[in-house]
C-alpha atoms as one frame of an Amber mdcrd trajectory, in Angstrom:
protein
  50.614 -30.294 -93.169  48.223 -27.297 -93.287  48.937 -24.250 -91.121  46.173
 -22.875 -88.834  45.324 -19.204 -88.529  46.843 -17.374 -85.706  44.775 -17.166
 -82.439  45.062 -13.375 -82.468  43.244 -13.127 -85.789  40.228 -15.235 -84.487
  39.928 -12.992 -81.510  39.919  -9.911 -83.595  37.271 -11.299 -85.874  34.961
 -12.122 -82.820  35.437  -8.692 -81.461  34.622  -7.163 -84.804  31.386  -9.204
 -85.109  30.197  -8.267 -81.482  30.849  -4.640 -82.300  28.787  -4.815 -85.415
  25.914  -6.475 -83.700  26.041  -3.920 -80.991  26.043  -1.177 -83.500  23.026
  -2.738 -85.191  21.276  -3.125 -81.968  21.924   0.362 -80.855  20.689   1.667
 -84.145  17.663  -0.507 -83.799  16.973   0.784 -80.362  17.514   4.352 -81.425
  14.987   3.895 -84.147  12.525   2.259 -81.728  13.088   5.124 -79.224  12.351
   7.612 -81.878   9.221   5.839 -82.976   8.103   5.609 -79.395   8.708   9.157
 -78.721   6.837  10.347 -81.772   3.511  10.131 -79.889   2.223  11.037 -76.453
  -0.817   8.802 -76.832  -0.463   5.934 -74.396  -2.337   3.430 -76.517  -0.126
   4.289 -79.537   3.178   3.871 -77.613   2.009   0.513 -76.037   0.902  -0.844
 -79.339   4.187  -0.034 -81.003   6.220  -1.321 -78.122   4.348  -4.664 -78.271
   4.528  -4.981 -82.060   8.412  -4.403 -81.930   8.911  -7.021 -79.263   6.560
  -9.705 -80.863   8.022  -9.042 -84.388  11.772  -9.015 -83.231  11.473 -12.207
 -81.155   8.815 -14.012 -83.370   6.138 -14.279 -80.568   2.395 -14.626 -81.354
   0.925 -13.204 -78.123   1.708 -10.525 -75.604  -0.041  -8.431 -72.958   0.861
  -5.167 -71.282  -0.385  -4.467 -67.801  -0.138  -0.925 -66.384  -0.305  -0.122
 -62.719  -3.013   2.244 -61.363  -1.335   4.950 -59.337  -4.366   5.296 -57.012
  -4.857   1.756 -55.925  -1.909  -0.244 -57.353  -4.124  -2.527 -59.367  -2.610
  -4.049 -62.670  -4.997  -3.390 -65.543  -4.845  -4.619 -69.216  -3.664  -1.729
 -71.397  -2.661  -3.433 -74.678  -2.864  -6.959 -75.957  -1.976  -9.006 -79.060
  -3.062 -12.553 -79.818  -5.453 -12.578 -76.754  -9.135 -12.394 -77.244 -10.842
  -9.514 -75.440 -12.953 -11.961 -73.431  -9.769 -13.553 -72.110  -8.198 -10.355
 -70.807  -7.758 -10.453 -67.019  -9.814  -8.290 -64.474  -7.699  -5.759 -62.666
  -5.595  -7.522 -60.143  -3.440  -6.485 -57.163  -0.013  -8.061 -57.383   2.470
  -7.450 -54.567   6.301  -7.456 -54.972   6.402  -7.062 -58.765   9.546  -8.378
 -60.406  12.113  -5.714 -61.336  13.906  -7.558 -64.079  13.190 -10.057 -66.975
  11.519 -13.238 -65.523  10.254 -16.686 -66.638   7.662 -18.816 -65.110   9.367
 -22.150 -65.716  10.119 -24.201 -62.551  13.959 -23.735 -63.014  13.529 -19.995
 -62.691  15.703 -18.631 -59.809  13.539 -15.464 -59.413  10.517 -16.117 -57.183
   7.215 -14.750 -58.660   3.918 -13.752 -57.018   1.285 -16.616 -57.292  -1.302
 -14.167 -58.652   1.021 -13.307 -61.570   2.002 -16.852 -62.242  -1.768 -17.840
 -62.342  -2.692 -14.945 -64.541   0.140 -15.883 -67.071  -0.391 -19.564 -67.148
  -4.156 -19.128 -67.975  -3.268 -17.162 -71.039  -0.380 -19.071 -72.250   2.256
 -16.433 -71.327   5.773 -17.638 -70.319   7.994 -14.726 -69.691   7.795 -10.983
 -68.848   9.755  -7.850 -68.214   8.875  -4.846 -65.909   8.479  -1.360 -67.453
  10.483   0.775 -65.002  11.000   4.537 -64.718  13.137   6.097 -61.980  13.157
   2.748 -60.050   9.430   2.654 -60.032   7.527  -0.275 -61.798   4.888   1.270
 -64.116   3.766  -2.034 -65.448   4.608  -5.398 -67.011   5.056  -6.738 -70.577
   3.926 -10.455 -70.528   5.108 -12.633 -73.514   4.058 -15.937 -74.918   6.611
 -18.518 -76.211   8.642 -17.974 -79.262   7.318 -19.476 -82.510  10.706 -21.095
 -83.384  10.842 -22.808 -80.040  13.976 -20.904 -79.006  14.379 -19.708 -75.414
  15.164 -16.151 -74.506  18.847 -15.908 -74.623  21.106 -13.368 -73.062  21.062
 -11.150 -76.234  17.205 -11.198 -76.347  17.015 -10.451 -72.592  19.538  -7.587
 -72.880  17.573  -6.209 -75.787  14.329  -6.428 -73.972  15.752  -4.773 -70.946
  17.046  -1.839 -72.953  13.707  -1.566 -74.782  11.787  -1.627 -71.579  14.049
   1.150 -70.253  13.435   3.283 -73.321   9.721   2.550 -73.188   9.525   3.499
 -69.484  10.381   7.123 -70.208   7.777   7.231 -73.026   5.028   5.558 -71.083
   5.770   7.784 -68.035   5.453  10.850 -70.199   2.254   9.540 -71.797   0.799
   8.818 -68.465   1.508  12.283 -67.287  -0.119  13.678 -70.482  -3.041  11.482
 -69.986  -3.391  12.546 -66.343  -3.236  16.227 -67.434  -5.889  15.469 -70.159
  -8.077  13.773 -67.572  -7.670  16.785 -65.166  -8.494  19.176 -68.023 -11.501
  17.095 -68.985 -12.699  17.122 -65.399 -12.229  20.970 -65.282 -14.045  21.345
 -68.545 -16.968  19.258 -67.120 -17.079  21.202 -63.922 -17.132  24.447 -65.935
 -19.799  23.132 -68.037 -21.721  22.107 -64.879 -21.266  25.563 -63.399 -22.607
  27.146 -66.504 -25.583  24.881 -66.439 -26.157  25.562 -62.740 -25.876  29.300
 -63.367 -28.418  29.124 -66.225 -30.719  26.911 -64.121 -30.372  29.212 -61.149
 -31.428  32.132 -63.351 -34.412  30.174 -64.728 -35.513  29.025 -61.180 -35.142
  32.558 -59.737 -36.996  34.109 -62.573 -40.339  32.793 -61.571 -42.471  32.896
 -58.392 -44.788  30.145 -59.835 -44.542  26.868 -58.077 -45.502  24.843 -61.201
 -42.917  26.595 -63.346 -40.167  25.992 -60.758 -41.094  22.243 -60.764 -41.253
  22.255 -64.503 -37.696  23.829 -64.819 -36.303  21.326 -62.232 -37.641  18.167
 -63.866 -36.518  19.332 -67.322 -33.105  20.014 -66.000 -32.888  16.513 -64.451
 -34.067  14.938 -67.758 -31.659  16.992 -69.831 -28.595  16.716 -67.624 -28.775
  13.176 -66.458 -31.181  11.549 -69.116 -33.505  10.598 -66.258 -36.957   9.505
 -67.493 -38.251   8.186 -64.100 -38.562  10.737 -61.352 -40.807  12.116 -58.798
 -41.176  15.276 -56.689 -42.627  15.280 -53.256 -43.327  18.268 -51.108 -43.783
  18.117 -47.270 -46.869  20.302 -46.455 -48.443  21.056 -43.126 -51.234  18.778
 -44.055 -48.825  15.912 -45.062 -46.606  14.856 -47.908 -47.811  15.851 -51.286
 -46.845  14.224 -54.679 -46.679  17.214 -57.017 -44.877  15.694 -60.023 -44.183
  12.030 -61.137 -43.122  10.219 -64.173 -42.339   6.539 -64.395 -42.215   6.056
 -60.634 -45.013   4.803 -58.407 -44.179   7.138 -55.483 -47.481   7.320 -53.597
 -46.797   4.214 -51.371 -43.570   6.046 -50.302 -45.022   9.226 -49.040 -45.360
   8.364 -45.371 -42.001   6.502 -45.252 -40.184   9.469 -46.836 -41.512  12.042
 -44.453 -40.740   9.885 -41.436 -37.279   8.872 -42.968 -36.320  12.456 -43.705
 -37.651  14.041 -40.598 -34.120  14.118 -39.132 -32.525  15.258 -42.456 -29.673
  17.722 -41.627 -28.646  18.812 -45.111 -29.485  18.611 -48.783 -26.837  16.155
 -49.940 -27.845  13.816 -52.719 -27.598  10.207 -51.688 -27.313   6.908 -53.431
 -30.288   4.718 -52.291 -28.160   1.614 -51.942 -25.845   3.594 -49.546 -28.728
   4.370 -47.155 -28.984   2.482 -43.884 -30.823  -0.755 -44.122 -34.576  -0.359
 -43.237 -38.134  -0.135 -44.653 -37.329   3.151 -46.503 -34.318   1.762 -48.325
 -36.127  -1.556 -49.224 -39.195   0.408 -50.546 -37.104   2.838 -52.640 -35.062
  -0.035 -54.253 -38.300  -1.835 -54.972 -39.755   1.214 -56.623 -36.653   1.580
 -58.920 -35.260   4.653 -57.140 -31.434   5.187 -57.373 -30.888   8.639 -56.009
 -32.570  10.443 -53.063 -32.334  14.218 -53.140 -33.753  16.096 -50.130 -34.950
  19.712 -50.837 -33.361  21.404 -47.769 -33.791  25.055 -46.953 -33.186  27.005
 -43.626 -32.621  23.820 -41.594 -35.859  22.197 -42.798 -36.448  19.534 -45.329
 -39.360  20.877 -47.482 -39.434  17.994 -49.948 -37.489  15.369 -51.795 -36.735
  14.532 -55.451 -36.542  10.730 -56.371 -34.518   9.713 -59.338 -34.525   6.434
 -61.295 -31.753   5.066 -63.394 -30.295   6.939 -66.360 -31.404   6.147 -69.801
 -27.884   5.705 -71.074 -27.193   3.143 -68.346 -24.340   5.131 -66.869 -24.038
   5.203 -63.078 -24.320   8.324 -61.051 -20.810   9.730 -60.166 -19.741  11.716
 -57.184 -19.656  14.896 -59.228 -23.221  14.233 -60.316 -24.364  13.963 -56.686
 -22.651  17.262 -55.983 -24.416  18.911 -58.980 -27.757  17.558 -57.764 -27.213
  18.842 -54.258 -26.548  22.338 -55.566 -29.492  22.198 -58.004 -31.683  20.827
 -55.101 -30.641  23.679 -52.820 -31.575  26.257 -55.382 -34.875  24.563 -56.249
 -35.700  24.502 -52.529 -35.034  28.306 -52.236 -37.238  28.930 -55.412 -40.080
  26.677 -54.078 -40.025  28.430 -50.714 -40.082  31.843 -52.482 -42.947  30.732
 -54.646 -44.811  29.377 -51.511 -44.367  32.733 -49.740 -45.455  34.764 -52.728
 -48.549  32.592 -53.129 -49.287  32.930 -49.350 -48.837  36.650 -49.740 -51.219
  36.735 -52.710 -53.766  34.711 -50.766 -53.401  36.847 -47.673 -53.813  40.014
 -49.811 -56.875  38.431 -51.465 -58.334  37.532 -48.093 -57.614  41.017 -46.732
 -59.405  42.569 -49.732 -62.345  40.252 -49.266 -62.424  41.040 -45.471 -62.326
  44.704 -46.270 -65.234  44.316 -48.444 -67.013  42.273 -45.766 -66.123  45.004
 -43.173 -67.688  47.627 -45.353 -70.845  45.468 -45.732 -70.978  44.805 -42.049
 -70.527  48.467 -41.193 -73.518  49.220 -43.480 -75.591  46.791 -41.441 -74.992
  48.923 -38.286 -77.045  52.173 -37.969 -75.644  54.825 -40.250 -77.331  57.791
 -38.626 -78.948  57.099 -35.325 -82.468  58.418 -34.955 -82.784  61.191 -32.304
 -86.304  61.058 -30.874 -87.700  64.288 -29.169 -86.358  64.567 -25.663 -83.658
  61.980 -26.077 -80.103  61.848 -27.285 -78.354  58.689 -28.549 -74.900  57.612
 -29.687 -73.434  54.257 -30.668 -70.178  52.863 -32.125 -68.741  49.558 -32.919
 -64.868  48.908 -33.067 -63.970  45.468 -34.310 -60.566  43.973 -33.525 -60.401
  42.493 -36.953 -61.658  43.450 -40.296 -65.075  42.001 -39.298 -66.375  40.978
 -35.905 -69.281  39.583 -33.919 -70.604  42.654 -32.082 -73.802  44.290 -33.167
 -75.926  47.195 -32.118 -79.112  48.635 -33.614 -81.553  51.428 -33.087 -84.868
  50.931 -35.002 -87.984  53.246 -34.926 -91.150  51.118 -34.637 -94.751  51.840
 -34.700 -96.048  54.407 -32.351 -93.597  56.238 -30.091 -91.270  53.415 -29.539
 -87.628  52.784 -30.486 -86.188  49.326 -30.532 -82.611  48.944 -29.076 -80.383
  46.025 -29.338 -76.770  45.314 -28.437 -75.423  41.710 -29.057 -72.107  39.885
 -28.824 -71.787  36.789 -30.909 -69.283  33.992 -29.733 -66.097  33.671 -31.727
 -64.096  36.053 -33.869 -63.655  36.968 -37.550 -65.843  35.779 -40.421 -67.857
  33.047 -38.659 -68.908  35.542 -35.840 -69.723  38.218 -38.495 -71.988  35.818
 -40.463 -73.914  34.937 -37.288 -74.172  38.612 -36.413 -75.448  39.393 -39.953
 -78.216  36.678 -39.490 -79.218  37.963 -36.076 -79.369  41.485 -37.309 -81.668
  40.471 -40.245 -83.871  38.396 -37.961 -84.215  41.201 -35.398 -85.115  43.748
 -38.105 -87.620  41.406 -39.428 -89.472  40.387 -36.171 -89.314  43.771 -34.547
 -92.320  44.933 -36.694 -94.359  41.807 -35.814 -96.960  42.025 -33.128 -94.800
  40.211 -30.480 -93.630  40.949 -26.988 -90.077  41.456 -26.419 -89.895  38.094
 -24.587 -91.437  36.357 -27.611 -88.886  38.170 -29.873 -86.102  36.900 -27.745
 -87.539  33.366 -27.924 -87.813  33.501 -31.661 -84.137  34.606 -32.022 -82.922
  31.974 -29.468 -84.520  29.201 -31.563 -83.109  30.548 -34.840 -79.585  30.462
 -33.534 -80.051  27.137 -31.861 -81.489  25.508 -35.113 -79.030  26.948 -37.496
 -75.551  26.935 -35.725 -73.146  24.642 -34.194 -73.382  23.905 -30.463 -70.360
  26.153 -29.649 -71.989  29.230 -31.381 -74.272  31.434 -29.309 -74.842  35.139
 -28.642 -75.432  37.368 -25.585 -77.901  40.161 -26.200 -79.733  43.126 -24.677
 -83.113  43.796 -26.378 -85.149  46.833 -25.325 -88.124  48.883 -26.365 -87.881
  52.559 -25.432 -91.158  54.376 -25.209 -90.448  58.030 -25.673 -93.894  59.046
 -24.816 -94.243  57.031 -21.477 -90.476  57.328 -20.789 -90.107  53.677 -20.094
 -87.640  50.971 -21.180 -88.834  47.419 -21.388 -86.003  45.083 -21.947 -84.722
  41.417 -22.094 -81.093  40.695 -20.946 -80.078  37.345 -22.562 -76.933  36.710
 -20.622 -75.403  40.103 -21.685 -73.153  42.451 -19.606 -75.419  44.356 -17.230
 -76.116  47.890 -18.867 -75.632  50.697 -16.518 -78.502  53.133 -15.698 -77.136
  56.292 -14.135 -79.866  58.455 -12.545 -79.765  62.249 -12.466 -78.880  61.977
  -8.814 -75.776  59.793  -9.481 -77.278  56.579  -8.436 -76.206  53.620 -10.545
 -78.597  50.694 -11.328 -77.578  47.399 -13.153 -80.006  45.983 -15.581 -79.355
  42.399 -14.873 -80.080  39.311 -16.888 -83.673  38.171 -17.339 -82.696  35.044
 -19.237 -79.950  32.803 -20.539 -77.792  33.349 -23.649 -79.340  33.020 -27.135
 -78.829  29.621 -28.874 -78.362  27.528 -25.709 -81.839  26.086 -24.825 -84.284
  26.011 -27.783 -87.449  26.338 -25.591 -86.326  28.729 -23.033 -88.816  31.256
 -21.828 -87.355  34.716 -21.489 -88.660  37.288 -18.869 -89.215  40.961 -19.388
 -88.377  43.805 -17.098 -89.288  47.677 -17.238 -87.736  50.735 -15.771 -88.726
  54.370 -15.931 -86.454  57.022 -17.188 -86.323  60.426 -15.517 -84.820  63.577
 -17.030 -81.029  63.429 -17.376 -81.119  59.708 -16.743 -78.197  57.951 -18.584
 -78.265  54.394 -20.166 -74.935  52.821 -21.188 -75.065  49.408 -23.048 -71.733
  47.778 -23.741 -70.021  44.542 -24.793 -67.354  42.722 -22.894 -64.594  43.988
 -25.068 -64.821  47.268 -23.094 -64.327  45.847 -19.544 -62.080  42.964 -20.644
 -59.551  45.162 -22.529 -56.086  44.320 -21.033 -52.778  46.144 -20.721 -49.382
  44.874 -21.147 -49.402  43.246 -17.779 -52.502  41.371 -18.869 -54.691  43.295
 -16.261 -58.235  43.919 -17.334 -59.826  47.413 -17.505 -62.613  45.911 -15.365
 -66.171  46.848 -14.632 -65.406  48.767 -11.472 -63.153  51.202 -13.405 -65.775
  51.516 -16.234 -68.654  52.227 -13.799 -66.455  54.982 -11.954 -65.496  56.460
 -15.219 -69.189  56.598 -16.398 -70.344  58.209 -13.046 -67.515  60.884 -13.340
 -68.339  61.627 -16.980 -72.144  61.239 -16.873 -72.707  65.029 -17.407 -71.161
  64.745 -20.846 -73.418  64.555 -23.996 -73.704  60.851 -25.210 -71.271  61.476
 -28.212 -68.582  62.949 -25.970 -69.108  60.253 -23.269 -68.720  57.555 -25.812
 -65.532  59.022 -27.071 -64.258  59.498 -23.435 -64.850  55.762 -22.669 -63.073
  54.591 -25.813 -60.216  56.907 -25.251 -59.703  55.804 -21.668 -59.877  52.140
 -22.671 -57.272  52.611 -25.417 -55.046  54.611 -23.174 -55.142  51.746 -20.625
 -54.449  49.145 -23.191 -51.694  50.941 -24.963 -50.522  49.489 -28.210 -51.441
  45.888 -27.172 -53.797  44.255 -29.698 -57.120  43.422 -28.119 -58.929  40.025
 -28.374 -62.502  41.194 -28.579 -64.621  43.814 -30.311 -65.834  46.880 -28.448
 -69.365  48.187 -28.865 -71.253  51.006 -26.946 -74.719  52.317 -27.153 -75.744
  55.284 -24.947 -79.105  56.827 -24.424 -79.826  59.973 -22.402 -83.286  61.446
 -21.598 -82.773  65.133 -22.018 -86.128  66.311 -20.668
């Protein structure tokens, strides 16, 4: 009979085998840990982890899902034996398992339905969580073993140890990836700031609108690869399409101005995020993806429309922030260019008006003729560079002097042009063999036939006979000239007809008065008596008449200056609305 070995020897041999396997397993795990820790690249770590598991357990397919910290979605991070097209979309799985699991029906561990469905569709039968500090970072999902064996305790223990080691490496790699992402974002923002600084310098270096628009559109094309764009400015006359490429923006003009009327800031907006309505629908139809209001000093002065990017990339939030800053600077530069252009235009107009004023002043008498026995003085004070008041003193055949004071309706250049025509016509017809009433009729028809209905003139025409000492006149709706006699009596030379340019066939009447020694005639326009003070009170005809009676003893030049000084003192610094003209005649002897 053969003797059996002692039981103690069998036990010792078993313990020795287990110890050896443990040592081998620990050495293997140490080697794997060192391999995982050699790199901080997440993709490299996951790839090595999956290769070790598949090779050690003879598995043909595997998938690593990592959890997104921001939203908890599980996203594919590494795969073997699964085609890219078969990779799952990011999925939200609640209550992730915290230890090794199977999806067989006999499994005691309940699994989320979303996870089970994902695994079954791709032939995956088991999985283990990747855990770091009690937080599940993701899952390693495995297919069946090629030899048909199940996952035994030894394999499960190995996988658990491996997942624990990998958890630290993956956590570190995720931290590094996050730091790299932050650094990339910082680098990107620094680059954006540099670009904005350069663009701001370029935009601020010019006061030319076309150059500002060119810099803006070039920046959009270079920074965002945008080929389709349009720039629209909101002018007083309406929206104006100033630049366009690849977008049919004209049908959008009225919709844009109405839609942005209540715009409160210059934030760039994605068109699809706009409220539903005609504007959003029209913009989408035109292929516009981004709407950038040009906002400056609480006013939307225009808008930039951007189509899709040439590289197909979507616009990010940082892109919209960049666009808002760029749009704000562009709005400032466009406004500066507009103000500069308006300033140049104003300067040009002022220069032209100064030339026109010089021309108009030359149309007035330079040196007033002083016939024997008479003294005359006249002056015109326009409220603007040019005006509509006119006076003239013209010697005519014999002993006669033609006098005229007129006030053309309106202000500025239109009134000055009509005044010039009236002056030219009067100087032409005064030498014709016509009566004063016929001259007035000729001037009346001229104005009626060559001006708009709202244009007319009041006028006082007179012929002074210095030999007979008579004044024959026609008053065509003008202020009543004042005749102050030597004894202080005041006479008003009232109207003898209507204003010029109102009725084409009107028949004017003449009147004649005699002039005695020291008689004084004052002819003026309504800018004198209608001058107002800061209480909007007029100087008035009564004040003017009393002033003239008090100062009637002065020579005409001094009386004229006294009247203008008193009117100016009364009005103060308040700008006046009408020109002031005076013509004064005194018979000396």
